[in-house]
N, C-alpha and C positions, 0 to 999 in steps of 0.2 A: 504493500500500500504506500501511496505517496503521502508523506507527512507534511502538513501545511500549517501556516499561522496566518491569522487575520489581524491587520492593524487598522483600527478604527471601528468602533461599535455604535456609531450614531444611527443615521437613517438607513444606509445600505448594508453596513456590516452585519447586523443580525440575520439578514437574508442569506449572505454568504456563509455565515456560521451554520445556519440550519441546513443548508445544502451540502456543505463539506462534511457535516456529521452524518447526513443521510446517505451520501455517496459511498457505494461499496468499494470504490477505488482510492478513496482518500481517508486520512485520519487527521482530524483537527487536534493539534497538540498544544497550541498557544492561541490566545487572543489578547490584544493590547488596546488600551485606550487611556487617555490622560485623566479621564474621570473614573475614579475607583468605584464609586457607587453605581455608575451606569454599567460598567463592565461586570460587576457582581450580579446585577439584575439580569443582564443579557445572558450570562452563563449559568444562571440558576438551574435551567433544565439539563445542563451538561456538566455535572460535577467532576468529570474526568479530565476536563480541559483546563490547562494551567492559564492563569491570568496575571497580567502585569501592566504597570503604567510606564514602564521603561522598555522601549522596543529593543534596546541593546541586549536584553536578557534572551529574547527569542532569536536574535540575529547571531548570537554566539553559541546557540544550540546546534551542534553538528548533526543532530537527528532531523532537523527541519530541511525539507527539500525545496519548498516553495513558499512565497509570501504573497498574500493578497492585500492590496492597499485600498482601503475604503475611507479615505480622509478628504478634507477640502482640497480643491484643485491646486491651490498655491503650495501645498506641501508634497505633492506627488513626486516632483523631481528629487528633492532632498531625501525622501524615504526610499525611493526606488534606487537611487545611487548607493545609499548605505546598504540596502539589501543585496544588490549585485556585487558590491565590493566584499560582502560577507559570503559570497558564493551561492546565493539563493536565486532560483527562478522567480520571476515576478509577474503577478497579475495586477493590473492597474484599472481601477474604476474610471469610466470615461469622464472627461477627455484625458488623453495620455499625459499631458503636462500643461503648463501655463503658456508655453510658447513653442514655436517650431524648433528654435535653437535647443531648448531643453529636451524636447522629444528626440532630436537627432543625437544628442549626447547620451541619452538613456540607451538608445538602440546600439550605438557604437560601443558603449561600455559592455552591454550584454554580449555582443559579438566577440569582443576581445576576451571575455571570460568564458565563452562557450556556453552561455546560458540563454534561456528563452524568455522573451518579453511577450506578454499577452495582454490585449486591451479588452476590458469587460464591455464589449458591444453586445449586450444581452439579446437585443432584438434579432441579431443574426442567427440565433438559436431558437427563435420563436417558430412554432409550428406553421403559422400563417405565412411568415416570411420565407421559410424553407419551401413551402408549397408554391408561393409566387415565383421564387427562383426556379423551381422545377418547370413551371408553366412558361416562363420567359425563355429559359434555355431550350425548351422543346420547340420554340418558334410558334406557339399557339397564337400569340398576339400579333405576329408578323414583325415588321420593323418597328422598334419602339420610337414613338414620336415625342412624348413628353411624360414627365413625372411630376405630380402635383400633390403636395402634402399639407395638411392642416393639423397642428398640434397646439390646442388652446385649452385653457382652464382658468379658474380663479385661484391664483397662488401657485406654488409657494414662492414668494418673493425672496430672492437670495441676497445676502448682504455683501457678497464679494464678487459675484459674476452676474452678467446680464442674461436675458432670456435666451440669447443665441447660444452662449456657452453652456447653459443649463439644458435646453431642450433639443437644439439642433443636432448634437452628436448622435442622438437616436436615429433621426431620419437620414442624416448624411452617411452613417454607417450602413443603413439599410440600402440606400441608393448605391453606394460603393459595392456592396455585396451582390445586389441583384443585377445591376446594369453593367458594372465593371468598366465604365468609361471614366476618363479623367477630364474634369472641366478645364477650360482655358482661362476664363475670366468670370467675374461676378459683379453684380450690383446689389446693394443692400441699403435699406432705410430702417430707422428705428426711432423710438421716442420714449422718454422717461416721464412718468407721472408721479413718482414718489419723491422728487426733489433731491435725489442722491446721485444723479448722473449715471444711473444704471438702467439701461433700456429694458422696459417690461413688455414692449411690443416690437416685433421686427418682421420685415418682409425681405426675403432673399431669393435672388434669381441667379442660376448658374448657366453660363453659356458654354457651348462645346464647338468643336471644329466643324461639325455637321449641323443639321437642322434640329437635332435633339436639344431639349432644354428641360431644366428642373426648377421648380418653384416651391418655396416653403413659407408658410404663415405660422408664426410663433407668438404666443400671447399668454401672459400671466393674468390678464385683466379681462376675462370673458365671463359672461353670466352662465355659459354652458361649457361642458367638457366635450371636446371633439377630438377624435384620433382617427383621421380618415386620409387615405391615400388613393389617388387615381393614377393608373398607368395606362396610357393610350397607345395602342399599336395600330398599324396600318390595316390589320385584319379584324382584331377584336380589342375590347377595352376591359379593364379590370378595376374593380373597386374593393378596397380593403378597409373595413370598419372594425377597428380593434375593440370597440366597446360593444359590438353586436354579439349577443350571447350564443347564437346558433350559426347563422350563415355569415361568417366573418369575411369570406371572399366571394365575390360575385363576378363572373366573367360574362360580359355582354357581347353578343354577336351583333355589334353595331359599328357603323362607320360611314365613310363617304366614298364616292367614286367620282373622280374628276375627269372631264373630257374637254377637249378643245375642238370647237367647231367653227367652220368658216360660214359666216352669215352676212350676206350683203357686202362681200369683199372685206369683211372685218372678222378677226378672230374673237370668238366669245368663249368665256369660261362657263362650262356647264357642270354643276354639282348635283349629284343625285345621292339620296340617303338610303342606307340599309339598316333595318331594324329586325333582328331575329330573336332567337331564344336567349334566355339567361341560364347559366349553369353555376351551381354553388358546390365546389369540390369539398371533399372531407378534409378537415384540418386536424392534425395530431395535437391533442391537448396536453402533452407532456410539458411540465414547467420548463421554460427556456433556461432558467438559471441552473437547473439540475444537469442539463446537457452541456452547459458552459463549463461547470466545474469538472465534468468528466473529460472535456476537451483539454482543460488545463492539466489534468493528471496524465492524459495521453501524450501531450506534447513534452512533458517532463520525462516520462518513462521512455519514450522513443527519441527524445532529444531532436524534435522536429518543430518547424514553425506551426503555430496554431492557425485555426481558421480565421481568427481575428488577431493577427500578430502585430508587432510593433509598427510595421510598415503601414498596415491598415489604419492604425491609430494616428500615424503621422500624416496620412492623406487627409483625414478628417481635420487634423490640427491645422494644416495649411489653409484649408477653407475657412476655418474659424478665425484665423489670424487675418486673412484677407477681408473677411466680412467686417471685422472690427475697423479696419482701415476705411472701408467703403462707408460705413455708417458715420464715422467721425468726420468724413469729408462729404457729407450731404448726398450720399448715393453715387459717388464717383465710381466709374468702372475701374476695377482692380484686376490686374493680371495675376494668375495663380502660379506661383513658382513650383516646379517639379524637381528641383535639385535638393 
């Protein structure tokens, strides 16, 4: 069994702890948090797990194979660097780091140590996302024309990062996993309503070298919670509603047919519409996080890159950083670096 430790027992840490304990391929041996009362409460169902407020205790434990980091974004680089230098494989909650420079340094350090970096892009292990990936790869939708995502709700307002850094990593990692294309440029706008210069609403558009485009609506100040993605293909269209209890994915046999006709010595554009059946494929209900921790164990055991490795995290980080520049410059078009 792969022996792991979790650093951070706040919002996401308890979910990791629960799944590492339940996973037959991992053994949770340590959990760490600066708040001793909180860690004791979180670990009360798991008396066999050692607890500490000093991460150096678990980093110097030679029995620990991997460390999962579930702390605020600004601390990711420092903790990941310490874990790698201690010879531990690392799983980092999204996003990978606070900057592209930090992300690149983490990846380079892992390579030099012969260790694996995995980013906790949990949605890439979600049954609906895996099914969508299968549908897209099979060519069912035809040529993919656009990707449109809405992720809005009331709260949680974060004190240190804006709505883009909080919510966009989910959808950007999904886009990266399903489509597998790298954007060339982007434009983004955002606004702050809390008086702290931290945007709580943002709109992001990614441009590519071909006619494909992707758009994201992110919002902490909405009266309703919406988690909906539309993927339009030349043959069919797909809608994924993550809040739908039953038919989460719906594939529509809808589209257009464009013809150019010569009329009265002028070329005219003729558009006809097609509307056929709707199909709702079965979606595996296995908890995504349980598959994610299994993948972490597998990438350690086999010493191979994970499905959501450091490079995947870095691709998302590059977009986040470019988005920040665009928002701060009134929606200016920003080129996305791939180096």
